[in-house]
Every structure is written in structure tokens, then in C-alpha cells.
N, C-alpha and C positions, 0 to 999 in steps of 0.2 A: 377346522383347518388343521391338518397334522403338520408339524415341523419335523422335517427330517434332519439328521446330524449335518448333511451337506448343506441344507438351507441355513441352519444355525451358523455354520462356518462362513457361509457367504455373507450372511448378515453381519457378522462380526467384522469380516474384512471391509465390507462396505462403510460400517461405522468408523473404523480406523482410518480409512482413506478420506472420508468426509471430515473427520476431526483434523487430520494432517492438512488437508487443503485449506480449512478454516484457519488454522494457525499460520499457515504460510502467507495467506491473504492478509491477516491482521498484522503480520511483520511487515509486509510491503507497504501497508498503509501507514504504519508507524514510521518507516523510512521516508516516505514521501511527505509526511507531516513535518518531520525534522528538517528535510531539505527545503520545504516551503517556509519554515520558520527562519532558516538561515538566510534565504534569498530576501525575505522581507527585512531582516536586519541589515543585510548589506545595502539594499536600496535606501533604508532610512539614513544609513551612515553616509551615503554618497553626497549629501548636501547640495542637491541640485545638479549634479553633473548629468549632463545629457537632457536637461530640461529645455534647453533653448537650442535651435538649429539656426546657424547662419546661412540664410538662403542667397546672400550677395557675394559670398566668397568665390 
């Protein structure tokens, strides 16, 4: 299979786009992980707030 200059450029652009998309996804996952960790800390510090619901009020 012969690789033309246009094919080489297209392949290079594809690799760059794929790498960028992967980095963006990793960053989004890191942000979600941090937010989840903060949410877990807030729930742990709540000390039972919202654990009981008064059904007779």
C-alpha cells in the first residue's frame, strides 16, 4: 500500500485530534472525580442531617 503525502497529513491530523479528545476526556473525568470526592466529604460532614423525615408534621 502506497502512502501519499495527503494520506500522511490526514493520518497525522487524525492522531492529533484523537490525542486531544483523549486528553479532554481525561480532564473531564478528573473534574468529575474531584466533585464526587467533595460531595462525599459534604455528606460525611452532615452528621445525619436529612436522615429522618417527619411524616406526621
